[in-house]
py3Dmol code that shows the C-alpha trace and the ligand (Angstrom):
import py3Dmol

protein = """\
ATOM      1  CA  PRO A   1      11.480  -2.622  70.446  1.00  0.00           C
ATOM      2  CA  GLY A   2      12.878  -6.169  70.279  1.00  0.00           C
ATOM      3  CA  LEU A   3      15.998  -8.103  71.222  1.00  0.00           C
ATOM      4  CA  ASN A   4      17.766  -7.825  67.859  1.00  0.00           C
ATOM      5  CA  PHE A   5      17.129  -4.095  67.673  1.00  0.00           C
ATOM      6  CA  VAL A   6      18.622  -3.604  71.127  1.00  0.00           C
ATOM      7  CA  ALA A   7      21.550  -5.967  70.453  1.00  0.00           C
ATOM      8  CA  LYS A   8      22.445  -4.142  67.252  1.00  0.00           C
ATOM      9  CA  SER A   9      22.174  -0.761  68.967  1.00  0.00           C
ATOM     10  CA  ALA A  10      24.641  -2.109  71.522  1.00  0.00           C
ATOM     11  CA  GLY A  11      27.149  -3.023  68.807  1.00  0.00           C
ATOM     12  CA  LYS A  12      26.428  -6.714  68.262  1.00  0.00           C
ATOM     13  CA  LEU A  13      25.743  -8.212  64.827  1.00  0.00           C
ATOM     14  CA  TYR A  14      22.553  -9.976  65.850  1.00  0.00           C
ATOM     15  CA  PHE A  15      20.295 -11.491  68.448  1.00  0.00           C
ATOM     16  CA  GLY A  16      18.971 -14.671  66.881  1.00  0.00           C
ATOM     17  CA  THR A  17      17.118 -17.901  67.437  1.00  0.00           C
ATOM     18  CA  ALA A  18      16.972 -21.484  66.286  1.00  0.00           C
ATOM     19  CA  THR A  19      13.802 -22.672  64.618  1.00  0.00           C
ATOM     20  CA  ASP A  20      12.570 -25.915  63.116  1.00  0.00           C
ATOM     21  CA  ASN A  21      10.404 -26.618  60.090  1.00  0.00           C
ATOM     22  CA  PRO A  22       7.342 -28.175  61.803  1.00  0.00           C
ATOM     23  CA  GLU A  23       6.919 -25.099  64.016  1.00  0.00           C
ATOM     24  CA  LEU A  24       6.476 -22.862  61.015  1.00  0.00           C
ATOM     25  CA  ASN A  25       2.935 -24.201  60.539  1.00  0.00           C
ATOM     26  CA  ASP A  26       1.999 -22.328  63.747  1.00  0.00           C
ATOM     27  CA  THR A  27       0.958 -18.875  62.548  1.00  0.00           C
ATOM     28  CA  ALA A  28       1.043 -17.325  66.020  1.00  0.00           C
ATOM     29  CA  TYR A  29       4.636 -18.593  66.300  1.00  0.00           C
ATOM     30  CA  ASP A  30       5.524 -17.163  62.898  1.00  0.00           C
ATOM     31  CA  HIS A  31       4.102 -13.810  63.863  1.00  0.00           C
ATOM     32  CA  ILE A  32       6.770 -13.387  66.562  1.00  0.00           C
ATOM     33  CA  LEU A  33       9.563 -15.199  64.685  1.00  0.00           C
ATOM     34  CA  ASP A  34       9.271 -13.198  61.465  1.00  0.00           C
ATOM     35  CA  ASN A  35      10.165  -9.930  63.160  1.00  0.00           C
ATOM     36  CA  PHE A  36      13.576  -8.513  62.378  1.00  0.00           C
ATOM     37  CA  LEU A  37      13.400  -6.235  65.416  1.00  0.00           C
ATOM     38  CA  GLN A  38      13.210  -9.352  67.590  1.00  0.00           C
ATOM     39  CA  PHE A  39      15.480 -11.808  65.699  1.00  0.00           C
ATOM     40  CA  GLY A  40      18.300 -10.902  63.328  1.00  0.00           C
ATOM     41  CA  ALA A  41      19.647 -14.408  62.799  1.00  0.00           C
ATOM     42  CA  ILE A  42      18.137 -17.856  62.253  1.00  0.00           C
ATOM     43  CA  THR A  43      19.685 -21.286  62.863  1.00  0.00           C
ATOM     44  CA  PRO A  44      17.918 -24.420  61.568  1.00  0.00           C
ATOM     45  CA  ALA A  45      17.609 -26.718  64.599  1.00  0.00           C
ATOM     46  CA  ASN A  46      17.575 -29.869  62.466  1.00  0.00           C
ATOM     47  CA  SER A  47      17.045 -29.394  58.759  1.00  0.00           C
ATOM     48  CA  MET A  48      20.666 -28.891  57.667  1.00  0.00           C
ATOM     49  CA  LYS A  49      22.055 -31.793  59.706  1.00  0.00           C
ATOM     50  CA  TRP A  50      23.606 -34.834  58.034  1.00  0.00           C
ATOM     51  CA  ASP A  51      20.565 -37.128  58.391  1.00  0.00           C
ATOM     52  CA  ALA A  52      18.340 -34.402  56.944  1.00  0.00           C
ATOM     53  CA  THR A  53      20.555 -33.433  53.996  1.00  0.00           C
ATOM     54  CA  GLU A  54      22.434 -36.571  52.872  1.00  0.00           C
ATOM     55  CA  PRO A  55      20.198 -39.551  53.729  1.00  0.00           C
ATOM     56  CA  GLU A  56      22.001 -41.786  51.221  1.00  0.00           C
ATOM     57  CA  PRO A  57      25.670 -41.610  50.189  1.00  0.00           C
ATOM     58  CA  TYR A  58      26.259 -38.678  47.859  1.00  0.00           C
ATOM     59  CA  VAL A  59      22.484 -38.019  47.568  1.00  0.00           C
ATOM     60  CA  PHE A  60      21.469 -34.611  48.922  1.00  0.00           C
ATOM     61  CA  THR A  61      18.069 -33.162  49.877  1.00  0.00           C
ATOM     62  CA  PHE A  62      17.847 -29.458  50.648  1.00  0.00           C
ATOM     63  CA  GLU A  63      14.088 -28.787  50.596  1.00  0.00           C
ATOM     64  CA  ALA A  64      13.661 -28.387  54.370  1.00  0.00           C
ATOM     65  CA  GLY A  65      16.895 -26.452  54.759  1.00  0.00           C
ATOM     66  CA  ASP A  66      15.905 -24.169  51.922  1.00  0.00           C
ATOM     67  CA  VAL A  67      12.683 -23.268  53.762  1.00  0.00           C
ATOM     68  CA  ILE A  68      14.773 -21.931  56.663  1.00  0.00           C
ATOM     69  CA  ALA A  69      17.247 -20.179  54.359  1.00  0.00           C
ATOM     70  CA  ASP A  70      14.369 -18.520  52.478  1.00  0.00           C
ATOM     71  CA  LEU A  71      12.734 -17.459  55.736  1.00  0.00           C
ATOM     72  CA  ALA A  72      15.957 -15.777  56.832  1.00  0.00           C
ATOM     73  CA  HIS A  73      16.346 -14.081  53.466  1.00  0.00           C
ATOM     74  CA  GLU A  74      12.722 -12.863  53.281  1.00  0.00           C
ATOM     75  CA  ASN A  75      12.959 -11.324  56.745  1.00  0.00           C
ATOM     76  CA  GLY A  76      16.385  -9.755  56.284  1.00  0.00           C
ATOM     77  CA  MET A  77      17.950 -12.063  58.871  1.00  0.00           C
ATOM     78  CA  LEU A  78      21.400 -13.621  58.934  1.00  0.00           C
ATOM     79  CA  LEU A  79      21.560 -17.372  58.521  1.00  0.00           C
ATOM     80  CA  ARG A  80      23.719 -19.621  60.724  1.00  0.00           C
ATOM     81  CA  GLY A  81      24.446 -22.943  59.015  1.00  0.00           C
ATOM     82  CA  HIS A  82      24.204 -25.938  61.371  1.00  0.00           C
ATOM     83  CA  ASN A  83      25.999 -28.249  60.861  1.00  0.00           C
ATOM     84  CA  CYS A  84      28.459 -30.036  58.605  1.00  0.00           C
ATOM     85  CA  VAL A  85      30.252 -32.700  60.716  1.00  0.00           C
ATOM     86  CA  TRP A  86      28.792 -34.018  63.985  1.00  0.00           C
ATOM     87  CA  TYR A  87      28.731 -37.452  65.609  1.00  0.00           C
ATOM     88  CA  ASN A  88      24.985 -37.168  66.261  1.00  0.00           C
ATOM     89  CA  GLN A  89      21.993 -37.317  63.909  1.00  0.00           C
ATOM     90  CA  LEU A  90      24.091 -39.164  61.351  1.00  0.00           C
ATOM     91  CA  PRO A  91      22.352 -41.325  58.756  1.00  0.00           C
ATOM     92  CA  SER A  92      23.186 -44.968  59.484  1.00  0.00           C
ATOM     93  CA  TRP A  93      25.169 -45.387  56.259  1.00  0.00           C
ATOM     94  CA  VAL A  94      27.971 -43.184  57.592  1.00  0.00           C
ATOM     95  CA  THR A  95      28.691 -45.462  60.524  1.00  0.00           C
ATOM     96  CA  ALA A  96      27.501 -48.847  59.198  1.00  0.00           C
ATOM     97  CA  ASN A  97      29.883 -49.280  56.276  1.00  0.00           C
ATOM     98  CA  ASN A  98      33.268 -49.298  58.032  1.00  0.00           C
ATOM     99  CA  TYR A  99      34.657 -46.872  55.500  1.00  0.00           C
ATOM    100  CA  THR A 100      38.432 -46.695  55.052  1.00  0.00           C
ATOM    101  CA  ALA A 101      40.229 -43.446  55.861  1.00  0.00           C
ATOM    102  CA  PRO A 102      40.404 -42.324  52.191  1.00  0.00           C
ATOM    103  CA  GLU A 103      36.732 -43.175  51.661  1.00  0.00           C
ATOM    104  CA  LEU A 104      35.554 -41.285  54.738  1.00  0.00           C
ATOM    105  CA  ALA A 105      37.809 -38.338  53.901  1.00  0.00           C
ATOM    106  CA  ALA A 106      36.173 -38.146  50.461  1.00  0.00           C
ATOM    107  CA  ILE A 107      32.695 -38.395  52.034  1.00  0.00           C
ATOM    108  CA  ILE A 108      33.421 -35.527  54.453  1.00  0.00           C
ATOM    109  CA  GLN A 109      35.046 -33.444  51.730  1.00  0.00           C
ATOM    110  CA  ASN A 110      32.088 -33.963  49.385  1.00  0.00           C
ATOM    111  CA  ARG A 111      29.510 -33.291  52.106  1.00  0.00           C
ATOM    112  CA  CYS A 112      31.066 -29.997  53.199  1.00  0.00           C
ATOM    113  CA  ALA A 113      31.609 -28.874  49.602  1.00  0.00           C
ATOM    114  CA  THR A 114      28.041 -29.749  48.569  1.00  0.00           C
ATOM    115  CA  LEU A 115      26.214 -28.479  51.662  1.00  0.00           C
ATOM    116  CA  VAL A 116      28.164 -25.260  52.075  1.00  0.00           C
ATOM    117  CA  GLY A 117      28.207 -24.769  48.295  1.00  0.00           C
ATOM    118  CA  HIS A 118      24.426 -25.131  48.068  1.00  0.00           C
ATOM    119  CA  TYR A 119      24.004 -22.195  50.476  1.00  0.00           C
ATOM    120  CA  ARG A 120      26.916 -20.180  49.077  1.00  0.00           C
ATOM    121  CA  GLY A 121      26.347 -16.468  49.602  1.00  0.00           C
ATOM    122  CA  GLN A 122      23.446 -17.024  52.017  1.00  0.00           C
ATOM    123  CA  VAL A 123      25.186 -17.962  55.267  1.00  0.00           C
ATOM    124  CA  TYR A 124      26.865 -15.631  57.752  1.00  0.00           C
ATOM    125  CA  ALA A 125      28.544 -18.449  59.674  1.00  0.00           C
ATOM    126  CA  TRP A 126      28.642 -22.233  59.489  1.00  0.00           C
ATOM    127  CA  ASP A 127      29.097 -24.631  62.376  1.00  0.00           C
ATOM    128  CA  ILE A 128      31.443 -26.817  60.323  1.00  0.00           C
ATOM    129  CA  ILE A 129      32.534 -28.990  63.240  1.00  0.00           C
ATOM    130  CA  ASN A 130      30.084 -29.631  66.078  1.00  0.00           C
ATOM    131  CA  GLU A 131      31.043 -31.038  69.489  1.00  0.00           C
ATOM    132  CA  PRO A 132      34.466 -32.574  68.674  1.00  0.00           C
ATOM    133  CA  PHE A 133      35.687 -32.901  72.286  1.00  0.00           C
ATOM    134  CA  ASN A 134      34.936 -34.854  75.424  1.00  0.00           C
ATOM    135  CA  ASP A 135      34.518 -32.822  78.612  1.00  0.00           C
ATOM    136  CA  ASN A 136      38.015 -33.842  79.756  1.00  0.00           C
ATOM    137  CA  GLY A 137      39.565 -32.265  76.652  1.00  0.00           C
ATOM    138  CA  THR A 138      40.313 -35.462  74.743  1.00  0.00           C
ATOM    139  CA  TYR A 139      38.867 -35.920  71.283  1.00  0.00           C
ATOM    140  CA  ARG A 140      35.471 -37.567  71.051  1.00  0.00           C
ATOM    141  CA  GLU A 141      36.017 -41.047  69.658  1.00  0.00           C
ATOM    142  CA  ASP A 142      33.376 -40.848  66.979  1.00  0.00           C
ATOM    143  CA  VAL A 143      33.531 -42.407  63.518  1.00  0.00           C
ATOM    144  CA  PHE A 144      35.430 -39.401  62.163  1.00  0.00           C
ATOM    145  CA  TYR A 145      38.175 -39.365  64.790  1.00  0.00           C
ATOM    146  CA  ASN A 146      38.434 -43.141  64.947  1.00  0.00           C
ATOM    147  CA  THR A 147      38.911 -43.374  61.189  1.00  0.00           C
ATOM    148  CA  LEU A 148      40.880 -40.221  60.387  1.00  0.00           C
ATOM    149  CA  GLY A 149      42.295 -38.914  63.663  1.00  0.00           C
ATOM    150  CA  THR A 150      42.154 -35.121  63.864  1.00  0.00           C
ATOM    151  CA  SER A 151      42.669 -34.789  60.095  1.00  0.00           C
ATOM    152  CA  TYR A 152      38.891 -34.781  59.547  1.00  0.00           C
ATOM    153  CA  ILE A 153      38.801 -31.237  60.960  1.00  0.00           C
ATOM    154  CA  PRO A 154      41.073 -29.555  58.344  1.00  0.00           C
ATOM    155  CA  ILE A 155      39.458 -31.673  55.614  1.00  0.00           C
ATOM    156  CA  ALA A 156      36.030 -30.275  56.498  1.00  0.00           C
ATOM    157  CA  LEU A 157      37.175 -26.681  57.041  1.00  0.00           C
ATOM    158  CA  THR A 158      39.193 -26.531  53.824  1.00  0.00           C
ATOM    159  CA  ALA A 159      36.312 -27.914  51.753  1.00  0.00           C
ATOM    160  CA  ALA A 160      33.906 -25.435  53.347  1.00  0.00           C
ATOM    161  CA  ARG A 161      36.161 -22.442  52.667  1.00  0.00           C
ATOM    162  CA  ALA A 162      36.465 -23.372  48.990  1.00  0.00           C
ATOM    163  CA  ALA A 163      32.687 -23.838  48.728  1.00  0.00           C
ATOM    164  CA  ASP A 164      31.799 -20.418  50.210  1.00  0.00           C
ATOM    165  CA  PRO A 165      34.781 -18.104  50.781  1.00  0.00           C
ATOM    166  CA  ASN A 166      32.584 -15.497  52.501  1.00  0.00           C
ATOM    167  CA  ALA A 167      31.031 -17.719  55.158  1.00  0.00           C
ATOM    168  CA  LYS A 168      32.645 -17.628  58.601  1.00  0.00           C
ATOM    169  CA  LEU A 169      33.710 -21.124  59.598  1.00  0.00           C
ATOM    170  CA  TYR A 170      33.065 -22.097  63.217  1.00  0.00           C
ATOM    171  CA  ILE A 171      33.728 -24.960  65.587  1.00  0.00           C
ATOM    172  CA  ASN A 172      30.746 -25.230  67.956  1.00  0.00           C
ATOM    173  CA  GLU A 173      30.900 -26.836  71.430  1.00  0.00           C
ATOM    174  CA  TYR A 174      29.209 -27.150  74.813  1.00  0.00           C
ATOM    175  CA  ASN A 175      30.835 -27.125  78.256  1.00  0.00           C
ATOM    176  CA  ASN A 176      33.521 -24.940  76.661  1.00  0.00           C
ATOM    177  CA  GLU A 177      31.917 -21.789  78.089  1.00  0.00           C
ATOM    178  CA  TYR A 178      34.012 -21.855  81.265  1.00  0.00           C
ATOM    179  CA  LEU A 179      37.694 -22.328  82.059  1.00  0.00           C
ATOM    180  CA  GLY A 180      38.527 -26.005  82.008  1.00  0.00           C
ATOM    181  CA  PRO A 181      40.079 -28.807  79.986  1.00  0.00           C
ATOM    182  CA  LYS A 182      37.505 -28.713  77.195  1.00  0.00           C
ATOM    183  CA  SER A 183      37.911 -25.001  76.581  1.00  0.00           C
ATOM    184  CA  THR A 184      41.700 -25.320  76.723  1.00  0.00           C
ATOM    185  CA  ALA A 185      41.638 -28.165  74.200  1.00  0.00           C
ATOM    186  CA  LEU A 186      39.443 -26.184  71.819  1.00  0.00           C
ATOM    187  CA  LEU A 187      41.589 -23.076  72.157  1.00  0.00           C
ATOM    188  CA  ASP A 188      44.713 -25.136  71.470  1.00  0.00           C
ATOM    189  CA  LEU A 189      43.063 -26.699  68.419  1.00  0.00           C
ATOM    190  CA  VAL A 190      42.164 -23.283  67.006  1.00  0.00           C
ATOM    191  CA  LYS A 191      45.715 -21.993  67.577  1.00  0.00           C
ATOM    192  CA  GLU A 192      47.103 -25.068  65.823  1.00  0.00           C
ATOM    193  CA  LEU A 193      44.739 -24.715  62.872  1.00  0.00           C
ATOM    194  CA  LYS A 194      45.671 -21.053  62.489  1.00  0.00           C
ATOM    195  CA  ALA A 195      49.386 -21.854  62.678  1.00  0.00           C
ATOM    196  CA  GLU A 196      48.943 -24.432  59.935  1.00  0.00           C
ATOM    197  CA  GLY A 197      46.970 -22.081  57.714  1.00  0.00           C
ATOM    198  CA  VAL A 198      43.742 -24.069  57.996  1.00  0.00           C
ATOM    199  CA  PRO A 199      40.700 -21.782  57.598  1.00  0.00           C
ATOM    200  CA  ILE A 200      38.951 -21.134  60.938  1.00  0.00           C
ATOM    201  CA  ASP A 201      37.070 -17.947  61.820  1.00  0.00           C
ATOM    202  CA  GLY A 202      35.103 -18.550  64.946  1.00  0.00           C
ATOM    203  CA  VAL A 203      34.057 -20.588  67.935  1.00  0.00           C
ATOM    204  CA  GLY A 204      30.520 -21.244  69.132  1.00  0.00           C
ATOM    205  CA  PHE A 205      29.617 -21.522  72.787  1.00  0.00           C
ATOM    206  CA  GLN A 206      26.326 -23.396  72.965  1.00  0.00           C
ATOM    207  CA  CYS A 207      25.334 -22.347  76.513  1.00  0.00           C
ATOM    208  CA  HIS A 208      22.723 -24.984  77.403  1.00  0.00           C
ATOM    209  CA  PHE A 209      22.631 -24.127  81.096  1.00  0.00           C
ATOM    210  CA  VAL A 210      20.663 -24.979  84.250  1.00  0.00           C
ATOM    211  CA  VAL A 211      19.017 -22.274  86.379  1.00  0.00           C
ATOM    212  CA  GLY A 212      21.298 -21.309  89.269  1.00  0.00           C
ATOM    213  CA  GLU A 213      24.284 -23.099  87.724  1.00  0.00           C
ATOM    214  CA  VAL A 214      25.567 -20.610  85.159  1.00  0.00           C
ATOM    215  CA  PRO A 215      29.393 -20.815  85.064  1.00  0.00           C
ATOM    216  CA  THR A 216      31.313 -18.009  86.740  1.00  0.00           C
ATOM    217  CA  THR A 217      34.381 -17.909  84.475  1.00  0.00           C
ATOM    218  CA  MET A 218      32.709 -17.110  81.148  1.00  0.00           C
ATOM    219  CA  VAL A 219      34.230 -13.659  80.662  1.00  0.00           C
ATOM    220  CA  GLU A 220      37.728 -14.798  81.578  1.00  0.00           C
ATOM    221  CA  ASN A 221      37.314 -17.733  79.227  1.00  0.00           C
ATOM    222  CA  PHE A 222      35.992 -15.573  76.383  1.00  0.00           C
ATOM    223  CA  GLN A 223      38.952 -13.206  76.766  1.00  0.00           C
ATOM    224  CA  GLN A 224      41.346 -16.033  75.926  1.00  0.00           C
ATOM    225  CA  TYR A 225      39.614 -16.438  72.564  1.00  0.00           C
ATOM    226  CA  ALA A 226      39.562 -12.691  71.968  1.00  0.00           C
ATOM    227  CA  ALA A 227      43.295 -12.593  72.732  1.00  0.00           C
ATOM    228  CA  ILE A 228      44.036 -14.694  69.651  1.00  0.00           C
ATOM    229  CA  GLY A 229      41.865 -12.427  67.505  1.00  0.00           C
ATOM    230  CA  LEU A 230      39.043 -14.912  67.095  1.00  0.00           C
ATOM    231  CA  GLU A 231      35.385 -13.986  66.823  1.00  0.00           C
ATOM    232  CA  PHE A 232      32.872 -16.090  68.675  1.00  0.00           C
ATOM    233  CA  ALA A 233      29.178 -16.292  69.470  1.00  0.00           C
ATOM    234  CA  ILE A 234      26.727 -17.710  71.939  1.00  0.00           C
ATOM    235  CA  THR A 235      25.022 -20.151  69.611  1.00  0.00           C
ATOM    236  CA  GLU A 236      22.375 -22.192  71.459  1.00  0.00           C
ATOM    237  CA  LEU A 237      21.440 -20.419  74.679  1.00  0.00           C
ATOM    238  CA  ASP A 238      18.743 -21.841  76.917  1.00  0.00           C
ATOM    239  CA  ILE A 239      18.547 -22.134  80.716  1.00  0.00           C
ATOM    240  CA  ARG A 240      16.419 -25.017  81.967  1.00  0.00           C
ATOM    241  CA  MET A 241      14.867 -25.627  85.380  1.00  0.00           C
ATOM    242  CA  PRO A 242      13.386 -28.601  87.212  1.00  0.00           C
ATOM    243  CA  LEU A 243       9.604 -28.646  86.775  1.00  0.00           C
ATOM    244  CA  PRO A 244       7.292 -27.346  88.031  1.00  0.00           C
ATOM    245  CA  ALA A 245       8.664 -23.829  87.753  1.00  0.00           C
ATOM    246  CA  THR A 246       8.337 -21.490  90.729  1.00  0.00           C
ATOM    247  CA  PRO A 247       8.358 -17.675  90.770  1.00  0.00           C
ATOM    248  CA  GLU A 248      11.742 -17.896  92.529  1.00  0.00           C
ATOM    249  CA  MET A 249      13.231 -20.020  89.770  1.00  0.00           C
ATOM    250  CA  LEU A 250      11.837 -17.740  87.076  1.00  0.00           C
ATOM    251  CA  GLU A 251      13.531 -14.801  88.849  1.00  0.00           C
ATOM    252  CA  GLN A 252      16.802 -16.740  89.079  1.00  0.00           C
ATOM    253  CA  GLN A 253      16.446 -17.521  85.371  1.00  0.00           C
ATOM    254  CA  LYS A 254      16.156 -13.795  84.670  1.00  0.00           C
ATOM    255  CA  THR A 255      19.414 -13.225  86.563  1.00  0.00           C
ATOM    256  CA  ASP A 256      21.046 -16.112  84.701  1.00  0.00           C
ATOM    257  CA  TYR A 257      20.040 -14.846  81.247  1.00  0.00           C
ATOM    258  CA  ASP A 258      21.377 -11.439  82.271  1.00  0.00           C
ATOM    259  CA  THR A 259      24.682 -13.035  83.359  1.00  0.00           C
ATOM    260  CA  VAL A 260      25.180 -14.965  80.108  1.00  0.00           C
ATOM    261  CA  VAL A 261      24.244 -12.122  77.774  1.00  0.00           C
ATOM    262  CA  SER A 262      26.386  -9.747  79.853  1.00  0.00           C
ATOM    263  CA  ALA A 263      29.384 -12.031  79.317  1.00  0.00           C
ATOM    264  CA  CYS A 264      28.962 -11.618  75.569  1.00  0.00           C
ATOM    265  CA  MET A 265      28.540  -7.859  75.981  1.00  0.00           C
ATOM    266  CA  ALA A 266      31.778  -7.686  77.989  1.00  0.00           C
ATOM    267  CA  VAL A 267      33.933  -8.947  75.116  1.00  0.00           C
ATOM    268  CA  PRO A 268      33.724  -7.204  71.719  1.00  0.00           C
ATOM    269  CA  ASN A 269      34.766 -10.350  69.816  1.00  0.00           C
ATOM    270  CA  CYS A 270      31.470 -11.937  70.866  1.00  0.00           C
ATOM    271  CA  VAL A 271      29.518 -11.032  67.730  1.00  0.00           C
ATOM    272  CA  GLY A 272      26.058 -12.315  68.586  1.00  0.00           C
ATOM    273  CA  ILE A 273      23.737 -14.399  70.697  1.00  0.00           C
ATOM    274  CA  SER A 274      21.246 -17.035  69.571  1.00  0.00           C
ATOM    275  CA  VAL A 275      18.702 -18.804  71.744  1.00  0.00           C
ATOM    276  CA  TRP A 276      17.867 -22.447  70.959  1.00  0.00           C
ATOM    277  CA  ASP A 277      14.325 -21.460  70.109  1.00  0.00           C
ATOM    278  CA  TRP A 278      12.590 -18.597  71.840  1.00  0.00           C
ATOM    279  CA  THR A 279       9.465 -20.300  73.237  1.00  0.00           C
ATOM    280  CA  ASP A 280       8.986 -23.130  75.726  1.00  0.00           C
ATOM    281  CA  LYS A 281       6.339 -24.489  73.328  1.00  0.00           C
ATOM    282  CA  TYR A 282       9.018 -25.796  70.970  1.00  0.00           C
ATOM    283  CA  SER A 283      12.068 -26.165  73.212  1.00  0.00           C
ATOM    284  CA  TRP A 284      14.088 -29.377  72.822  1.00  0.00           C
ATOM    285  CA  ILE A 285      14.667 -29.514  76.604  1.00  0.00           C
ATOM    286  CA  PRO A 286      11.680 -31.484  77.994  1.00  0.00           C
ATOM    287  CA  SER A 287      12.214 -34.431  75.652  1.00  0.00           C
ATOM    288  CA  THR A 288      15.997 -34.526  76.126  1.00  0.00           C
ATOM    289  CA  TYR A 289      16.145 -33.746  79.863  1.00  0.00           C
ATOM    290  CA  PRO A 290      13.026 -35.361  81.408  1.00  0.00           C
ATOM    291  CA  GLY A 291      11.754 -33.386  84.392  1.00  0.00           C
ATOM    292  CA  TYR A 292      13.292 -30.140  83.120  1.00  0.00           C
ATOM    293  CA  GLY A 293      11.815 -27.379  80.993  1.00  0.00           C
ATOM    294  CA  GLU A 294      10.790 -23.711  80.816  1.00  0.00           C
ATOM    295  CA  ALA A 295      14.257 -22.951  79.412  1.00  0.00           C
ATOM    296  CA  CYS A 296      13.333 -20.192  76.943  1.00  0.00           C
ATOM    297  CA  PRO A 297      12.643 -16.444  77.275  1.00  0.00           C
ATOM    298  CA  TRP A 298       9.010 -16.802  76.160  1.00  0.00           C
ATOM    299  CA  ASP A 299       6.602 -19.288  77.756  1.00  0.00           C
ATOM    300  CA  ALA A 300       4.559 -21.898  75.880  1.00  0.00           C
ATOM    301  CA  ASN A 301       1.772 -19.342  75.341  1.00  0.00           C
ATOM    302  CA  PHE A 302       4.207 -16.892  73.739  1.00  0.00           C
ATOM    303  CA  VAL A 303       4.160 -14.627  76.807  1.00  0.00           C
ATOM    304  CA  ARG A 304       7.496 -13.030  77.730  1.00  0.00           C
ATOM    305  CA  LYS A 305       8.999 -14.363  80.934  1.00  0.00           C
ATOM    306  CA  PRO A 306      11.238 -12.517  83.422  1.00  0.00           C
ATOM    307  CA  ALA A 307      14.101 -14.099  81.434  1.00  0.00           C
ATOM    308  CA  TYR A 308      13.237 -11.803  78.526  1.00  0.00           C
ATOM    309  CA  ASP A 309      13.785  -8.772  80.752  1.00  0.00           C
ATOM    310  CA  GLY A 310      17.067 -10.294  81.926  1.00  0.00           C
ATOM    311  CA  ILE A 311      18.279 -10.278  78.330  1.00  0.00           C
ATOM    312  CA  VAL A 312      17.149  -6.687  77.768  1.00  0.00           C
ATOM    313  CA  ILE A 313      18.923  -5.531  80.934  1.00  0.00           C
ATOM    314  CA  ALA A 314      22.184  -7.088  79.742  1.00  0.00           C
ATOM    315  CA  LEU A 315      21.945  -5.670  76.217  1.00  0.00           C
TER     316      LEU A 315
END
"""
ligand_1 = """\
18
XIL
C 18.778 -30.610 68.958
C 17.442 -30.231 68.326
O 16.991 -29.022 68.878
C 16.426 -31.330 68.550
O 15.219 -31.043 67.869
C 16.989 -32.668 68.084
O 16.076 -33.695 68.383
C 18.328 -32.944 68.737
O 19.212 -31.866 68.482
N 23.464 -29.219 70.476
C 23.384 -28.984 69.123
C 22.048 -29.001 68.449
O 24.391 -28.646 68.487
O 22.126 -29.467 67.133
C 21.040 -29.820 69.238
O 19.755 -29.657 68.624
C 21.032 -29.407 70.689
C 22.382 -29.639 71.309
"""
view = py3Dmol.view(width=600, height=400)
view.addModel(protein, "pdb")
view.setStyle({"model": 0}, {"cartoon": {"style": "trace"}})
view.addModel(ligand_1, "xyz")
view.setStyle({"model": 1}, {"stick": {}})
view.zoomTo()
view.show()
């Protein structure tokens, strides 16, 4: 019947996917994407990022993002906003001007207010902060941290809450899926924000994994977040393999998808699962990790792989 249908029957809010504007010209792709039984949530892979939405200071462009928001709306799908503040895919003006702390604070405040406000009422959850930590648990020394220290985080979250009080506000990370310094740092940050009354509703676990290397402490890790009453989601799941793929690796990938989705099933506070696109045809993996690929549950010809069955088994 479809992954979203099964996920919802099992008590989750959605099974979703990322998509990107250029792919939507592929009608065979659209035919599978535009199916609420398969996907109940959409995340724009690029078109709501800073470089796409605020190419010049205080000048916003929402055309491409609106296409994704409309697609979600027309198909009855939830929309995940991605993202407000991230060190990557920044327009050069953000980093080139050596802004003072008050200037950069105003820029972040205005961006979150304008972006989140533009989509007010349309977004289930926003990745307000993306990838704020290093793997060792220290803060990433990006332009935001270097200029404002950790204060950029409450500035962004507070502006977002005012702009759309009904959107869930998330911090999204990778390598936080397992017990370790990065997860501990993120958990401590969330506790601190809550104690200070800063709006924070959720945490995203990206889950960009490698076949045969899925972490073993996901459930234990997730339970720590559930223990503080926080909702969370698997936001960007894909499981790559060295190419060429073999039948053995595709079977291991099935097991690995089952393991990851099962970890979300094991903890009620895990509200949903999104894959970072559903087909190998449009996966970001081959260009970012040369020599790796086949990370998605459907192959490049839109045929379901064993990984698809791994997801169904877990749901
Ligand atoms: C990726 C997109 O999928 C690519 O198209 C783009 O070239 C780079 O960014 N973590 C994130 C996502 O939070 O925004 C990234 O998306 C993948 C890693």
